[in-house]
N, C-alpha and C positions, 0 to 999 in steps of 0.2 A: 598517372594511373587513371583510367576511365571507369567511372561508375555506371553500371548498366542496371536498368530497372527491370525486375521480373514480376511475375504475377503475385508473388508473396512478399515483395519488397515493402519495407516500412518507410522508405524514403519516397515522397511524392514529388511530382513535377513542381507543385506549388512551393514545397519546402526548398527545392533547389533554387527556384526563382528568388525566394526570399533571402537565401544565403548569398546569392550573387548580388542582390540589391544591398544587402548589409555590408558586403565587401566594398562595393562602389561608394555607398553612402548617398545622401541626398544633398545636392548643391543648393545653397540658399544664399542670396546676395542682399545685403541690407545697407541702406544709407542712413547714417546717424548724423543729423544736421542740427545746427543751432549755435548760439553764441558760446563763448568759453565759460568754463566754471559752472556748468549746469548739470554736471554728473553724467556726461555721456559715456565716458570710459568706465565709470563705476557701474553704470547700467549694464554694459556688456559683461563685465566681471560677474555681476549678479545673475545675468541671463545664463551664463555658462557655469556658474557656481565654482569659479576658480579665478586665479589672478591672470587674466589674459593680458592686462595692462598693469605694469608696475607704476602706480600712481606717483610715488615719490620720485622715480626716475623721470617720468613725464614732466612733473612740475619743475624739476631742476633744469631739464633741457629747455623748457619754455622760457625760464628766466635767463638762461645763458644765450638763447638764440634771438631771432628777430621777433618783435612783439606785434608786428603789423602785417606780415606776409600771409595771405590766405592760401590754404592748401587743403587737399583732400588726400588723406593717407589710406592706404589699402593694407589690410591684415587678414590672414587666414587662421581660423581656429576650428577645432572640432568639438562638437557637443555630442557626447556618447552616453546617454542615460542607459542604465542597466536594462537589458532585454529589449531595447529598441534599436532601430536602424540609426546609425550615426549621422549627424547633420554636419556637413562641411560648410562652415559659415564664413563667408567673405564679407568683411566689414569695411565699408567706405566711411571714414570718419572725418568730418570737417574740423579744421583748426583755424583759429582767428577769423571765424565767420562774422562778418560785419564789423570787424575791429579796425580795419585800416581806413584811411581818409577816402579811399575809393570803394567804400562799402556798398554804394549803389550799384556797383558792377557785380557784386557777389551773387545775386540771384541768377543772373544770366550765365555766370561762370559755372554754377552748379547745374543749370539746365543743359549747358553745352557738354558738361561731363556726362550727364545721363544720356544725352543723345550720342555721345562718342561711343558708348557701350553698344547702343543700337546699330550705329554705323559700322562698327567692326563686324557684326554678324551679317549685315546687309551686304557689305563688300565681299564677304566670303561666299554668300549665296549667289552672287552674280558671276563668280568665277566658273570657268568650264570644269576645271578639276578642283572640287571643293575639299577642304579638310574636314572629315567627319568628326574629328576629335578636337575641334576648336574649343578653346576655353571660353565658355559663355559667361560673360560678366554683366549681362543685363540686370539692372537693379529691380528686385521683386517688390520691395517695400521701402519707404522712407519714413523714419520717425523724426518728426520735427519737435525739438525741445523748446518749450516756452517758459519764460520767467513766471514764477508764482506770484503774479501781481493782480490785484483786484481791478486795476484800471483796464485790463484786457490786453489785446494784441497791440504791439507797437507798429508804427508805420513800416518799419523794416520787416517785421514778422509778416505783415499783410502782403508786402511785395514779394517776399520769399515764397510764401505758400501759394500765392496766385501763380507765380512763375513756374514752380516745379510741379504743382498739382496736376497740370495738364499732361505731364510726361511720366508720372510714377504713381503707384498706390501710396497715397499720403495719409499718414496717421499722426495727428497732433497729440503731444503728451505734455503735461504740466510737470516741470522738473522740481525736485526737492520739495514735494508737497507736505513733508513733515513740518515745514515752517509755517503751515497754516492751521487754523482751527477748522473744525468741520463746517461751521457756518461760513467762514471765509472761503474755504475750498468750494462750497456750493456756489457762492457768488462769482468766483473766478471761472468756474465751468460755465456758468450762465452767461457771463459777459463774453467769454471766448467764442461760444457757439453763436451768440448774437453777432459778433464781428465777422465770423466765418460766413454766416447767412447774408448779412448786409453787403459784404464785399464779393459775394458769389465765388468763394474759394472752393475749389473742387477737392474733396477729401474722400477717403474710402467709405462706402456706404455698406454696412453689414447686412442690411435688409434687401439689398439688391445683389451685391456680390458679382459673380460672373454671369448671372442670368437676368438680363434686363426685362425679360417677359415673366419673371417669377411672380406668381400670384400668392400673396401672403396667406390667404385661407388654406391653400393647398399644402402648406408646410405642416409638419408634425408639430403638435402643440409644444413639446419640449424643445424642439429646434427653434421655433418661433420665440419662445421665452428667452432662450439663450442669446439669439441674435438681437432681440429687442434690448436685452440687458447690455450687450456690447454697444449698441447704437446710442443708448441713453447715457452710457458712461463716458462718451467722447466729450472733451479731451480726457484721456486717461491720466490719472494722478500717479506719479512715479516716486518711489523712494528707493534709493540704492543701498545695498548691503555693504558694510565694512567688516564683515566676518565671513567672507566667502571661503569655501573649502573646509569649514568646520562642521558641516552637517546641518547647520541651521542658518537660514538667510535672515539676518537681523541687522538692524541699524542701532548701534550703541552710541549714545552721546551723554552729555551732562544730565539731561532730563530723564534718562533711563534707556530701556531697550525696546525696540519696535520690531515685531515680526512682520517683515515686508510681504510675506505670503498670506497674511490675514486680510481677506477681501473687505473687511469692515474698516480697515485702516488706509488701504491704498489699492490701486489697480494693477500692481506689478504682476500678480499671478494671472490676471486676466490677459494681460499683454503677452506674457510668456506662453500661455495656452494658445493664443491667436497665432503667434509666430512659429512655434514649434509643434503645434497640434492642429486645431480645428481649421485654420485658414492657410496653412503653409502651401498646400498644393493649389488652392484657389488663387492665392496671390501670384504664384508662378504662372498659372494658366492665364490670368488676366494680363499679366505683363507680356506674354508671348502672343496671345490671340487677339488682344485689343490694343494695348498701348504701343507695342512694337509694330503691329500691322498698320496702325494709323500713321506712325512715323514712316514706315516703308512706303505707303501710298503717297504721302506728301513728298518724299524724296524722289520717287520715280516719276511723279507728275511734273517735276521741274524740268524733265527732259534732259 
């Protein structure tokens, strides 16, 4: 049945467009990288506020299987907040990252995985008859999970971040930050940023974003304050919830209950807003217009 618009129709073209977009959803691809036991799956559960990963099942499978083989698992989830366009979330999750004796190869393996997603799109573009419905798996953002240690980044962390930071929007996060006091967390953030600066690791810059020519004074004051807050919060402190699906995102342990959406306690809410709100489209645009284009130029220049 076809709906036609008349002069007195209450259905506008914009409403039709939004309904179609809501039906399709928004595709968003995220890489969750870092060593084991840093709460990466718990973070995804918290992000979607449901049990995307059965943690007990994962733990038993890990104990039964190989303890050294590095892999990147791919899972599809849907995040559908009420009244909003659903987000079709593709999660690339590292397993046994840096665990094996060949841990020095892991950064290059992850970089090759990122480039493989670019290459799939490039190969399709070079065909005479292209598939317009190709499944676009280019990674829009990578969250790199760091141990909550005052000593800062490990040699492995530095190698990992330097290697993949050139190919993806990289955002560092401090895992399980509830194990730190406020003063300890401040010191960890300080030393991690120092290491990132000293080793010239490329991470996502919220004050630049997708516009390198952006002049800070031209930003609205509220926007500048928000972006400055994000930039100053790097690396973001993460606490995962163990009460997903109950209506409250909290972390309950022997010490008590923590509301992980309380911005005075951790940065989980900030990160969720970045991924699913303020920077979702920007991260996608930078991936396609800058990171992929750079890869495309390099590949085609090889002749």
